[in-house]
KOLKOL-257069 format. One line per 5 residues: for each residue x, y, z of C-alpha. Coordinates in Angstrom, 3 decimals. Last residue first. Layout:
X/Y/Z  ...
# end
This chain:
-22.497/-4.589/1.363  -21.812/-2.832/-1.373  -18.530/-3.912/-2.849  -15.350/-2.689/-1.495  -12.638/-0.451/-4.278
-9.530/-0.099/-3.097  -8.047/2.824/-4.438  -4.857/3.007/-6.719  -6.442/5.756/-9.161  -8.452/7.866/-6.681
-12.199/7.743/-5.507  -14.549/10.365/-4.492  -16.439/10.799/-7.355  -17.133/7.039/-7.201  -18.343/7.245/-4.003
-20.676/9.593/-4.569  -21.878/7.889/-8.024  -22.564/4.628/-5.225  -24.466/6.171/-3.363  -27.049/8.277/-6.392
-26.901/5.518/-8.475  -28.485/7.863/-11.399  -25.714/9.416/-11.543  -24.124/6.940/-13.521  -21.632/4.356/-12.408
-19.502/2.171/-15.549  -17.570/-0.845/-14.370  -14.371/-2.160/-16.377  -13.807/-5.159/-14.429  -10.257/-7.187/-15.062
-10.335/-10.550/-13.165  -13.179/-12.229/-10.573  -9.695/-12.404/-8.171  -9.945/-8.605/-8.612  -9.484/-5.886/-10.976
-11.195/-2.482/-11.429  -11.177/0.101/-14.142  -13.805/2.896/-13.446  -16.319/5.248/-15.958  -17.927/7.462/-14.454
-21.594/8.913/-15.486  -23.392/11.906/-16.043  -21.079/14.039/-18.181  -18.058/11.883/-18.001  -15.194/11.271/-15.306
-12.644/8.625/-16.521  -11.117/7.335/-13.132  -7.246/6.592/-13.306  -6.187/3.268/-13.576  -6.237/-0.001/-11.361
-8.491/0.595/-8.790  -8.770/-2.060/-6.346  -11.199/-4.515/-5.891  -13.419/-6.184/-3.178  -16.177/-8.601/-4.655
-15.418/-11.743/-2.054  -14.197/-9.863/1.612  -10.124/-9.989/1.480  -7.895/-12.488/3.549  -4.531/-12.113/4.001
-2.406/-15.685/5.304  1.012/-14.628/7.303  4.502/-13.994/4.878  3.700/-11.159/3.691  3.415/-9.524/0.101
3.580/-5.661/-1.017  3.789/-4.842/-4.625  4.966/-2.083/-6.805  4.233/-0.372/-10.228  5.433/3.354/-10.083
4.640/6.545/-11.595  5.932/9.855/-10.191  3.731/12.947/-10.558  5.401/16.717/-9.807  3.571/19.662/-8.034
4.431/23.552/-8.127  4.309/23.571/-12.103  6.864/26.077/-12.760  10.019/24.123/-13.272  13.484/24.985/-14.171
14.684/21.465/-11.959  16.985/23.017/-9.530  15.022/25.908/-9.305  11.772/24.085/-8.874  13.022/21.876/-6.369
14.838/24.812/-4.458  11.021/26.084/-4.363  9.439/22.898/-2.798  7.461/20.805/-4.949  4.800/19.062/-3.505
4.291/15.176/-4.916  1.863/13.338/-6.407  1.605/9.795/-6.855  0.868/7.447/-9.862  -0.071/3.360/-10.638
1.088/0.839/-12.881  -0.552/-2.092/-13.737  0.835/-3.230/-17.103  -1.105/-3.447/-20.742  0.079/-5.004/-23.683
0.590/-8.438/-22.297  -3.274/-8.428/-21.288  -4.232/-7.638/-17.831  -5.222/-11.031/-15.785  -2.715/-11.618/-13.188
-3.136/-14.652/-11.821  -4.941/-15.305/-8.455  -3.111/-14.622/-5.001  -5.087/-12.422/-3.716  -6.610/-8.879/-3.932
-3.776/-7.291/-5.779  -2.158/-4.095/-4.729  -1.370/-5.146/-2.080  -1.804/-8.094/0.208  -0.188/-11.537/-1.742
0.442/-13.960/0.564  3.648/-16.089/0.472  3.472/-19.981/0.247  6.382/-20.050/-2.401  5.173/-20.725/-5.289
3.041/-17.536/-4.564  6.412/-15.671/-3.768  7.823/-16.256/-7.033  4.866/-15.327/-9.261  4.831/-12.045/-7.753
8.298/-11.319/-7.913  8.208/-11.962/-11.061  5.391/-9.882/-12.262  6.868/-7.378/-9.726  9.947/-7.224/-12.580
7.571/-7.151/-15.272  5.622/-4.273/-13.663  9.021/-2.255/-14.308  9.729/-3.022/-17.788  6.425/-2.596/-18.679
6.891/1.246/-17.185  5.762/2.731/-13.228  9.469/2.261/-12.076  10.025/-0.568/-9.446  9.353/-0.925/-5.719
8.465/-4.162/-3.387  7.500/-4.331/-0.382  8.355/-7.374/1.483  6.614/-8.019/5.059  6.652/-10.856/7.828
10.078/-12.387/8.744  11.959/-11.457/5.481  15.865/-12.133/5.270  16.621/-15.932/4.734  14.030/-17.092/2.859
12.381/-14.272/1.079  15.632/-12.470/0.832  17.585/-15.519/-0.768  15.486/-16.700/-2.817  14.314/-13.103/-4.226
18.226/-12.145/-4.687  18.858/-15.817/-6.571  16.085/-14.698/-8.889  16.751/-11.123/-9.380  20.355/-11.830/-9.894
19.660/-14.694/-12.724  17.492/-12.477/-14.554  19.859/-9.473/-14.762  19.730/-6.662/-12.535  18.121/-3.207/-12.633
14.859/-4.601/-11.831  15.730/-5.085/-8.536  16.726/-1.749/-7.777  13.596/0.943/-7.747  12.642/0.336/-3.939
13.668/-3.237/-2.434  11.882/-3.098/1.520  11.989/-5.629/3.542  9.993/-4.889/6.897  10.084/-7.142/10.031
13.287/-7.871/9.748  16.086/-10.756/9.447  19.680/-10.672/9.779  22.816/-12.460/7.950  23.250/-9.676/5.884
23.309/-9.867/1.714  26.221/-9.765/0.790  26.399/-12.387/-2.764  22.714/-11.155/-3.272  23.066/-8.919/-3.069
25.911/-6.308/-3.461  27.790/-4.320/-0.259  28.427/-1.186/1.578  26.488/-1.546/4.775  24.508/1.414/6.897
23.243/0.399/10.082  20.979/2.934/12.299  19.746/2.820/15.557  17.072/5.188/16.043  16.703/8.141/18.820
19.714/10.170/17.190  18.288/10.765/13.778  20.561/14.081/13.518  22.930/12.650/11.482  20.529/11.065/9.025
20.941/13.279/6.141  25.017/12.652/6.297  24.680/8.958/6.640  23.017/8.927/3.259  25.404/10.434/1.652
28.232/8.333/2.421  26.378/5.599/1.699  25.729/6.874/-1.867  29.124/7.526/-2.213  29.789/4.372/-1.657
27.615/2.743/-3.826  26.857/-0.866/-3.198  24.119/-0.290/-0.760  22.517/-2.832/1.787  20.477/-0.482/4.559
19.515/-1.369/8.293  17.248/0.219/10.206  16.243/-0.486/13.671  13.738/0.406/16.099  10.569/1.736/14.430
6.860/2.023/16.546  6.416/5.483/15.048  6.282/3.564/11.471  4.736/5.559/8.528  7.071/8.916/8.701
9.893/6.885/9.933  9.757/4.107/6.828  9.670/7.232/4.282  12.939/8.599/5.507  14.650/5.188/5.741
13.565/4.130/2.081  15.350/7.115/0.648  18.486/6.224/2.114  21.256/7.644/-0.078  20.578/4.618/-2.178
19.369/2.011/0.006  19.850/-1.395/-2.498  18.188/-3.459/-0.056  16.591/-1.707/2.996  16.029/-4.424/5.974
13.393/-2.849/8.325  13.035/-3.804/12.045  10.168/-2.340/14.348  6.966/-2.796/12.069  4.057/-2.596/13.856
1.517/-3.780/11.425  -1.525/-2.211/13.289  -1.508/0.655/11.233  -2.335/-1.993/8.346  0.396/-1.284/4.944
-1.323/0.722/2.509  0.516/3.289/3.478  3.724/1.722/2.702  3.135/1.776/-1.211  2.569/5.817/-0.987
5.387/6.932/1.279  7.119/4.557/-1.513  6.282/6.296/-4.172  7.332/10.094/-2.687  10.321/9.105/-1.482
11.123/7.914/-4.839  9.948/11.336/-6.115  11.873/13.106/-4.040  15.418/11.322/-4.237  14.758/11.404/-7.799
15.902/15.226/-8.745  17.154/17.494/-5.682  19.226/14.405/-4.437  19.950/12.940/-8.217  21.614/16.092/-9.005
23.723/16.362/-5.814  25.410/12.848/-6.775  25.406/13.492/-10.366  28.143/10.187/-10.797  25.414/8.949/-12.942
22.251/11.296/-13.352  20.700/9.247/-15.637  18.942/12.482/-17.425  22.571/13.469/-17.848  22.045/17.364/-19.492
18.822/18.241/-17.805  20.235/17.602/-14.217  23.822/19.100/-15.717  22.264/22.370/-16.587  19.402/22.572/-13.500
22.238/21.959/-11.226  24.462/25.073/-12.620  20.906/27.310/-12.858  20.883/26.045/-8.879  23.986/28.133/-7.880
26.883/25.459/-7.251  27.537/26.408/-2.790  30.723/24.375/-2.766  29.230/20.737/-3.559  29.447/19.489/0.115
28.228/22.996/1.525  25.348/23.942/-0.348  24.101/20.655/-2.014  24.328/19.182/1.250  22.501/21.881/3.183
19.648/21.248/0.705  19.373/17.645/1.306  19.620/18.017/4.703  16.608/20.893/5.005  14.205/18.991/2.589
14.500/15.647/4.877  14.172/18.115/8.232  11.120/18.967/6.328  9.763/15.641/5.223  8.501/15.758/1.399
5.056/16.236/1.260  3.009/13.879/-0.614  -0.880/14.900/-2.195
# end
């Protein structure tokens, strides 16, 4: 379960209550339900989509090693600064963050949300990519829920420029957990591997994706809803699930232990056995673990969708 940072949650509610003239929750809920794309509805976006994308980015960043020593971040297509809060939660050595966003209103919201963050160098730049990508390199470049919104030509030119000029070590791409989102991840993956980069996660190496055209690799993260979110969405459940596809690549070589895999679907628990869908360089494998296998069965019981599955040493 992912929880929204309290400081971010407070800042969002503050913006909605002050900048948008203290609209009642029922009015926000009506606007949210009538326009699922949230085009121009920045207030409903802050409460309906920003927490969910924060949860997905935060879940992906948790895959990076604790000693990755991320000090500089470039967030391309930063929106209202969702990625800023996710990297803050994960990288204690962070010194500077730069967000590139084409929408002026999102930049203004990002500035208000982050105005209390005094110990970090934060730079907001208005511009579109790839034409207006900043002339800088960063330890980590983040592109979340943005790359797949572009034409094929823009996607290719962006990847070429970002990998060559902006990525010092890590590239993180997050997309919706849909066939279209996964296709963007596949294209990113193919480009990185042909340019000498290394896939770090979720794949266990630079092998060809073994999934068929009828299937797609995606994951899920559960976000705890605040009482205010429930009012805006007219929801009763204290949580929501966000589906996403992602890729983490780096420029330094990556080594995996032979046989280690990723659980790429929700484990199926039946009476007396558990079925796991695994993926690694050997391909896609459906493994059934029976109760009689004791230690392995206990490990399977604790495993979740998206976890690593280490072979028995």
